[in-house]
C-alpha positions as CSV (number, residue, x, y, z in Angstrom):
1,M,0.0,0.0,0.0
2,E,1.3,3.4,-1.0
3,I,1.1,6.0,1.9
4,V,1.0,9.7,0.9
5,F,1.3,12.4,3.5
6,R,-0.8,15.5,2.7
7,C,1.0,17.6,5.3
8,K,4.5,18.4,6.5
9,E,6.4,15.1,6.6
10,P,6.1,13.7,10.2
11,A,9.0,12.8,12.4
12,G,10.7,9.4,11.9
13,S,9.1,7.5,14.7
14,L,5.6,8.7,13.8
15,K,6.2,7.9,10.1
16,E,7.2,4.4,11.0
17,A,4.1,4.0,13.2
18,V,1.9,5.2,10.4
19,Q,3.4,2.7,8.0
20,E,3.1,-0.2,10.5
21,K,-0.4,0.5,11.6
22,L,-1.8,1.2,8.1
23,G,0.0,-1.9,6.8
24,H,-2.0,-4.0,9.2
25,L,-5.2,-2.6,7.7
26,A,-4.4,-4.2,4.4
27,R,-5.3,-7.6,5.8
28,F,-9.0,-6.6,6.2
29,L,-9.6,-6.0,2.5
30,D,-7.6,-6.9,-0.6
31,G,-6.9,-4.3,-3.1
32,L,-6.3,-1.2,-1.0
33,E,-3.9,0.8,-3.1
34,T,-3.3,4.2,-1.5
35,A,-3.6,5.8,1.9
36,E,-3.6,9.6,2.3
37,V,-2.7,10.8,5.8
38,R,-3.0,14.3,7.1
39,F,-2.0,15.5,10.5
40,L,-3.5,18.9,11.6
41,E,-3.6,21.1,14.6
42,D,-7.0,22.6,15.3
43,P,-6.5,25.6,17.6
44,S,-10.3,26.0,18.1
45,R,-10.5,22.7,20.0
46,I,-9.7,22.1,23.7
47,P,-6.1,21.1,24.3
48,A,-7.0,17.5,25.0
49,E,-8.3,17.2,21.5
50,R,-6.2,19.6,19.5
51,E,-4.2,17.2,17.3
52,V,-6.2,15.8,14.4
53,C,-5.4,12.8,12.2
54,E,-7.3,12.1,8.9
55,V,-6.8,9.0,6.8
56,T,-8.4,8.1,3.5
57,L,-8.0,4.6,2.1
58,S,-8.8,4.0,-1.6
59,G,-8.7,1.0,-3.9
60,H,-10.9,-1.0,-6.2
61,G,-13.5,1.9,-6.3
62,H,-13.9,2.0,-2.6
63,H,-13.0,5.0,-0.4
64,V,-12.9,4.8,3.4
65,R,-12.2,7.9,5.4
66,A,-11.8,8.5,9.2
67,R,-10.9,11.5,11.3
68,C,-10.1,11.6,15.0
69,C,-8.7,14.0,17.6
70,G,-6.4,13.5,20.5
71,P,-3.9,15.2,22.7
72,D,-1.0,14.2,20.4
73,H,-0.6,12.7,16.9
74,A,0.1,9.1,18.1
75,V,-3.1,8.9,20.1
76,A,-5.1,10.4,17.2
77,L,-3.5,7.8,14.8
78,D,-4.5,4.9,17.1
79,L,-8.1,6.2,17.2
80,V,-8.2,6.5,13.4
81,V,-6.8,3.0,12.9
82,D,-9.5,1.6,15.2
83,K,-12.2,3.4,13.2
84,L,-10.9,2.3,9.9
85,A,-10.6,-1.3,11.1
86,H,-14.3,-1.2,12.0
87,Q,-15.3,0.4,8.7
88,L,-13.3,-2.1,6.7
89,T,-14.9,-5.0,8.6
90,K,-18.3,-3.7,7.7
91,L,-17.4,-3.1,4.1
92,K,-15.9,-6.7,3.7
93,G,-19.1,-8.1,5.2
94,R,-21.3,-6.1,2.7
95,L,-19.1,-7.3,-0.2
96,Q,-19.4,-10.9,1.0
97,R,-23.2,-10.7,1.4
98,R,-23.4,-9.3,-2.1
99,S,-21.5,-12.2,-3.7
100,H,-23.2,-14.9,-1.5
101,P,-26.9,-13.9,-1.1
102,R,-28.0,-17.0,0.7
103,H,-25.5,-16.5,3.5
104,G,-26.6,-12.9,4.1
105,G,-29.9,-13.8,5.8
106,Q,-32.1,-12.3,3.2
107,V,-33.9,-14.4,0.6
108,T,-34.9,-12.6,-2.6
109,A,-38.3,-13.2,-4.2
110,G,-38.2,-15.8,-7.0
111,T,-35.7,-18.0,-5.3
112,S,-36.9,-21.5,-5.1
113,W,-35.8,-23.7,-2.2
114,L,-35.8,-27.5,-2.3
115,W,-36.5,-28.9,1.1
């Protein structure tokens, strides 16, 4: 997965953490091609939620985006990774139900069942 930073390049340890954590997200869904990462500082927020991390994952026509705030960039990154993992799990479930309609719990009209 290609990781693109849409801000000033982060420090070495934070950059390695981003690569490691976003690399783990690739196991949820095949075909994730790019990840855009932005670290911002929002002065209008309280100090405990001032650092913002936004991540957008794209690939195979799917775009998954998450944004979280925290006291520092590392905490915000952890929160974003948790959100993205949840969203990718839901997306994978939807894609599996679409390709396997009988396993999704819904039976469409016109389907004949042999008992």
